[in-house]
Structure formats: structure tokens, C-alpha cells
C-alpha positions as CSV (number, residue, x, y, z in Angstrom):
1,M,6.0,-24.6,-46.9
2,A,6.3,-25.2,-43.2
3,F,8.6,-22.2,-42.8
4,H,6.0,-20.0,-44.6
5,V,3.2,-21.1,-42.2
6,L,5.4,-20.7,-39.2
7,T,6.4,-17.1,-40.3
8,R,2.7,-16.2,-40.7
9,L,1.9,-17.7,-37.3
10,V,4.7,-15.7,-35.6
11,A,3.8,-12.5,-37.4
12,G,0.1,-13.0,-36.4
13,S,1.1,-13.6,-32.7
14,A,3.2,-10.4,-32.7
15,A,0.3,-8.4,-34.1
16,V,-2.1,-9.7,-31.4
17,A,0.5,-9.0,-28.7
18,I,1.0,-5.4,-29.9
19,A,-2.8,-4.9,-30.1
20,T,-3.3,-6.3,-26.6
21,A,-0.6,-4.0,-25.2
22,A,-2.1,-1.0,-26.9
23,T,-5.5,-1.5,-25.3
24,R,-4.2,-1.9,-21.7
25,T,-4.9,1.1,-19.5
26,I,-2.4,2.5,-17.0
27,V,-3.2,1.7,-13.4
28,A,-3.5,4.9,-11.4
29,D,-1.4,4.5,-8.2
30,L,-2.8,6.2,-5.1
31,K,0.2,7.7,-3.5
32,G,0.9,10.6,-1.2
33,D,-1.4,12.8,0.9
34,Y,-5.1,13.2,0.4
35,K,-8.0,14.9,2.1
36,V,-10.6,12.3,2.9
37,E,-14.3,12.3,3.7
38,F,-16.5,9.4,4.8
39,V,-20.3,10.1,5.0
40,V,-22.1,7.6,7.2
41,N,-25.6,8.0,8.6
42,E,-25.7,11.6,7.5
43,A,-22.5,12.4,9.5
44,S,-19.4,13.6,7.6
45,Y,-16.1,12.4,8.9
46,T,-13.2,14.5,7.6
47,G,-9.5,14.2,7.8
48,T,-6.4,13.1,5.9
49,A,-5.0,10.0,4.3
50,K,-1.4,9.1,3.6
51,T,-1.2,6.5,0.9
52,T,1.9,4.5,-0.1
53,P,2.1,2.4,-3.3
54,A,3.0,-1.2,-2.8
55,G,3.4,-2.3,-6.4
56,K,1.1,-3.5,-9.2
57,G,-1.7,-1.1,-8.2
58,A,-1.6,-2.2,-4.5
59,F,-1.3,0.4,-1.7
60,T,-1.4,0.9,2.0
61,A,-3.0,3.9,3.7
62,K,-3.2,5.6,7.1
63,F,-6.3,7.6,7.8
64,D,-6.5,10.3,10.5
65,F,-10.0,11.7,10.9
66,T,-10.4,14.7,13.1
67,S,-14.1,15.6,12.9
68,P,-16.6,15.0,14.3
69,S,-14.6,12.4,16.3
70,P,-10.9,11.4,16.3
71,V,-10.6,8.2,14.3
72,T,-7.5,6.4,13.1
73,A,-7.4,3.6,10.5
74,D,-5.0,1.4,8.6
75,A,-5.9,0.2,5.2
76,T,-4.7,-2.0,2.3
77,G,-6.1,-1.7,-1.1
78,K,-5.7,-2.0,-4.9
79,T,-6.4,-0.1,-8.0
80,V,-7.2,-1.9,-11.3
81,D,-7.9,0.3,-14.3
82,D,-10.2,3.0,-12.9
83,S,-11.5,0.8,-10.0
84,V,-10.3,1.1,-6.4
85,T,-11.0,-1.2,-3.4
86,F,-9.7,-1.1,0.1
87,D,-10.3,-2.7,3.5
88,A,-9.5,-0.8,6.7
89,K,-9.5,-1.4,10.5
90,Y,-10.3,1.6,12.6
91,Q,-10.4,2.9,16.2
92,D,-12.9,5.7,17.0
93,K,-11.3,7.2,20.1
94,G,-14.2,9.7,20.7
95,R,-16.8,6.9,21.0
96,N,-14.4,4.2,22.2
97,C,-15.4,1.9,19.3
98,T,-13.6,-0.2,16.7
99,G,-14.6,-1.6,13.4
100,T,-13.8,-2.4,9.8
101,V,-14.5,-0.7,6.5
102,V,-14.9,-2.3,3.0
103,A,-14.8,0.2,0.1
104,K,-15.3,0.0,-3.6
105,G,-15.1,2.9,-6.0
106,T,-13.4,4.6,-8.9
107,V,-10.2,6.6,-9.2
108,E,-9.3,9.3,-11.7
109,K,-6.6,8.5,-14.3
110,D,-4.2,10.9,-12.6
111,A,-5.0,9.5,-9.1
112,S,-6.0,13.0,-7.9
113,K,-9.4,11.9,-6.8
114,A,-11.2,8.7,-5.8
115,A,-14.8,8.1,-4.6
116,G,-17.2,5.3,-4.0
117,T,-19.2,3.4,-1.4
118,I,-18.3,1.9,2.0
119,T,-19.8,-0.8,4.2
120,I,-18.9,-0.5,7.9
121,Q,-19.0,-3.1,10.8
122,D,-18.8,-1.0,14.0
123,S,-18.4,-2.5,17.5
124,C,-20.9,0.1,18.9
125,D,-23.5,0.6,16.2
126,G,-23.3,-2.5,14.0
127,E,-23.5,-2.4,10.2
128,A,-23.7,0.9,8.4
129,S,-23.1,2.1,4.8
130,G,-22.0,5.3,3.3
131,T,-19.7,7.0,0.8
132,F,-16.0,8.0,0.6
133,R,-13.9,10.4,-1.3
134,F,-10.2,11.2,-1.6
135,Y,-9.2,14.5,-3.1
136,R,-6.3,16.9,-3.2
């Protein structure tokens, strides 16, 4: 009788494990080159981003904005399901300012696009908010 109960318990656990695995979504890894746009205080900052996967949805990124001011930034982030978050430190060479960016958004399943909101702490202008998008 104990073997019968144990067999049912093991079979039930296997079914739960299979059902759980079937409902997991694949993490979209941000990797490679993207065009990037940040819109802050009605100004559109455009440039490129080079992202490198760091395992389990984590990534690093280097941003190079060329318009309207030369800005470089280094970021670390993570994707989980269709969500993306990243933190960046930047240097705005045109205005001689530095700052940080905190971003939250969504990423397409194929990682071809991502978009969301940003909060910025800027050494020249203080706090600001805006939007971001990555696209190919």
C-alpha cells in the first residue's frame, strides 16, 4: 500500500513539474546593436546602443547619443519575461553634466524592440522623466 501511495505522489509531482515548465516564458535577451531614443523634457536624444548578454536575462550596454548633444553611458540591466529594467551612468559632453538613468519597460519576445519610461538625476538640471525605446 505504501508503494502505491508513493507511486501516485511521484507521478503527481512529475505532472506538476511538466505543467510548470510548459507555462514558463522564454526570456528575451537584449544583445547586439540597437538604435536608441530617449525623450526628455520634449527633447529627443538619439544614438546607438551596443548590448551584451550577461546570462539569465542580465545584460550590459554602452550608449552613444549623437544628437542633440554628445552623451555616452554605461548600463546594466535585466529582462524577465517581457519586462526590461536598466540603470545607467552618463556623461553629457555637450553640456558638461553627468547623471544617472533608471528605466523600466517592456521588450518584444524576439528582443527586436524595447520601450518604457526613464527617471533621470542630472547634475545640471536635477530630476527629469521621459521615455526610451530600442529598435533595429
